[in-house]
C-alpha positions in Angstrom: -11.2 36.2 49.5 -9.2 39.4 49.2 -11.2 42.2 47.7 -9.8 45.1 45.6 -8.2 47.6 47.8 -7.4 45.3 50.6 -3.9 45.0 52.1 -2.9 41.7 50.4 0.8 42.3 50.7 2.5 40.9 53.7 3.1 43.8 56.2 6.7 45.2 56.1 8.4 43.7 59.0 10.1 46.0 61.7 13.7 46.0 61.3 16.2 45.1 58.4 14.7 45.5 54.9 13.4 42.3 53.5 14.9 40.5 50.5 12.2 40.1 48.0 12.5 37.2 45.4 10.4 36.0 42.5 10.1 32.6 40.9 12.1 33.5 38.0 15.0 34.6 40.3 14.8 31.3 42.1 14.8 29.3 38.9 17.8 31.2 37.5 19.8 30.5 40.9 18.9 26.8 40.6 20.1 26.7 37.0 23.2 28.8 37.6 24.1 30.9 40.7 26.3 33.2 38.5 23.5 33.7 36.2 21.2 34.8 39.1 23.9 37.1 40.3 24.6 38.8 37.0 21.0 39.2 36.0 19.3 40.0 39.4 21.8 41.6 41.4 24.3 43.2 38.9 21.7 44.3 36.5 22.8 42.5 33.3 20.2 41.2 31.1 19.5 40.1 27.4 18.5 42.8 25.0 15.3 41.0 24.5 14.1 42.3 27.8 14.0 45.7 26.3 11.8 47.4 23.9 10.8 45.0 21.1 11.6 41.6 22.4 9.3 38.6 23.3 9.3 39.9 26.9 7.8 43.2 25.8 5.2 41.4 23.7 4.3 39.3 26.8 4.0 42.3 29.0 1.6 44.0 26.5 -0.5 40.8 26.2 -0.9 40.5 30.0 -2.0 44.1 30.0 -4.7 43.4 27.3 -6.0 40.5 29.2 -6.2 42.5 32.5 -8.5 45.0 30.8 -10.4 42.1 29.1 -11.1 40.3 32.3 -11.7 43.4 34.4 -14.5 44.3 32.0 -16.0 40.8 32.2 -15.7 41.1 36.0 -17.6 44.3 36.0 -20.4 42.8 33.8 -20.6 39.8 36.3 -20.9 42.0 39.3 -23.8 43.9 37.6 -25.4 40.6 36.7 -25.4 41.1 32.9 -23.8 39.3 30.0 -20.4 40.9 28.9 -20.6 42.8 25.8 -17.7 41.3 23.8 -18.0 44.0 21.1 -17.6 46.8 23.6 -14.7 44.9 25.3 -12.9 44.2 22.0 -13.1 47.9 21.2 -11.7 48.8 24.6 -8.7 46.4 24.3 -7.9 47.3 20.7 -8.0 50.9 21.8 -5.2 50.1 24.2 -3.2 48.3 21.3 -3.2 51.6 19.3 -1.0 53.1 22.0 1.5 50.2 21.7 4.7 50.2 19.5 3.4 49.7 15.9 5.6 46.6 15.4 3.3 44.8 17.8 0.0 45.8 16.4 -0.7 43.1 13.9 0.4 40.1 16.0 -1.5 41.4 19.1 -4.8 41.9 17.2 -4.3 38.4 15.7 -3.8 36.9 19.1 -6.7 38.7 20.7 -9.2 38.0 18.0 -8.2 34.3 18.1 -8.6 34.3 21.9 -12.1 35.9 21.6 -13.1 33.4 19.0 -12.0 30.4 21.2 -12.9 31.6 24.7 -15.4 34.4 24.3 -16.4 35.7 27.8 -15.3 32.6 29.6 -18.9 31.9 30.9 -17.5 29.0 33.3 -15.4 31.6 35.2 -16.3 34.0 37.8 -13.6 36.5 37.8 -12.1 37.2 41.3 -8.8 39.1 40.7 -6.7 40.2 37.7 -2.9 41.1 37.5 -2.5 41.4 41.3 0.9 41.5 42.7 1.4 39.9 46.2 4.0 39.1 48.8 4.2 36.5 51.6 7.1 35.5 53.8 9.0 32.5 52.8 9.1 29.6 55.4 12.0 27.4 56.6 11.9 23.7 57.2 10.5 24.4 60.8 7.6 26.4 59.3 8.9 29.6 60.6 9.5 32.9 58.6 12.8 32.6 56.8 15.7 34.9 57.4 19.0 35.2 55.8 22.3 36.7 57.1 23.6 39.4 54.9 27.4 39.5 55.1 27.4 43.2 53.9 25.6 44.5 57.1 25.8 41.5 59.4 22.0 41.6 59.8 19.4 38.9 59.5 16.9 39.9 56.7 13.4 38.4 56.3 12.8 36.8 52.8 9.6 37.6 51.0 8.2 35.8 48.1 6.6 38.1 45.4 4.4 36.9 42.5 1.8 38.4 40.2 -1.5 36.4 40.0 -2.5 36.8 36.5 -6.2 35.8 36.9 -7.9 34.3 39.9 -11.3 32.6 39.1 -13.9 30.5 40.5 -14.6 27.7 38.1 -18.0 26.2 37.8 -16.5 23.1 36.1 -14.0 22.3 38.8 -16.2 23.8 41.5 -13.3 25.7 43.2 -10.7 28.5 42.8 -8.1 28.3 40.1 -5.0 30.4 39.7 -4.8 31.1 35.9 -1.2 31.8 34.6 -1.1 33.5 31.3 1.8 32.9 28.8 2.4 34.2 25.3 4.8 32.0 23.6 6.0 30.8 20.1 6.3 27.2 21.5 3.7 26.4 24.1 4.6 24.3 27.1 3.8 20.7 27.0 2.3 18.5 29.7 5.7 17.4 31.0 7.2 20.9 31.1 4.1 22.0 33.2 4.3 19.0 35.4 7.9 19.6 36.3 7.6 23.3 36.9 7.2 24.1 40.6 6.0 27.7 39.8 2.4 26.7 39.9 2.8 24.8 43.2 4.5 28.0 44.7 1.4 30.0 43.5 -0.8 27.5 45.2 1.1 27.6 48.5 1.4 31.4 48.4 -2.5 31.8 47.9 -3.2 29.3 50.7 -0.9 31.3 53.0 -3.2 34.3 52.3 -6.2 32.4 53.3 -7.5 31.6 49.9 -8.1 28.0 49.2 -6.8 27.4 45.6 -7.9 24.1 44.2 -5.4 24.1 41.3 -3.7 25.9 38.5 -4.7 26.6 34.8 -2.0 27.5 32.3 -3.4 29.9 29.8 -1.1 29.7 26.6 -1.4 31.9 23.5 0.8 31.4 20.4 2.5 34.5 19.2 3.3 33.1 15.6 0.9 31.4 13.1 1.3 27.9 11.9 2.0 27.4 8.2 -0.9 24.9 8.3 -4.4 26.1 9.3 -4.8 26.8 13.1 -6.9 24.5 15.0 
């Protein structure tokens, strides 16, 4: 199991600079190659990626959960029960530094998360918000390289992903990769089954020598229902 401070990124290869891709870039390319080019290579993007959009809210939510689970992990390492009051104070102190337009919804999201999940006693926290890279492999199980017509060189291709939370589950008796999402409309089972994002995460962790048993999608709503929340 990689420990904090370990070199979990794939070593930079000697030679041409690697091409680094993430799942969202691969998904955009499969949907529309022009969309991928405009967004990822030419730098055009929707205004929602800036400042006040849903993506900004999602980034802040990930940051809050990172601190939440780091503090739980610290308590677990000391062999004590996590103090949720102290953890909530630490997380909400972070919120005070965020844009004011986000304060109310983030506090509502976090308080609901605490009420429902508490300190996740069935999870041993292994990693939080860790960005890693591995080589992509071709059909012959050899590291993939692509010819760049601009320089005529073969460039290795690396897959980069951020592991939101890696846990050892007492219920499933194995390691789970937990992918956190904040969304107005949570994904359904079919959406999750058809997404290859979670399979890629499993393969990537296995390439690093971490035997991941499965994926857990950790979804949090960003808007209240008109009816009472369940």
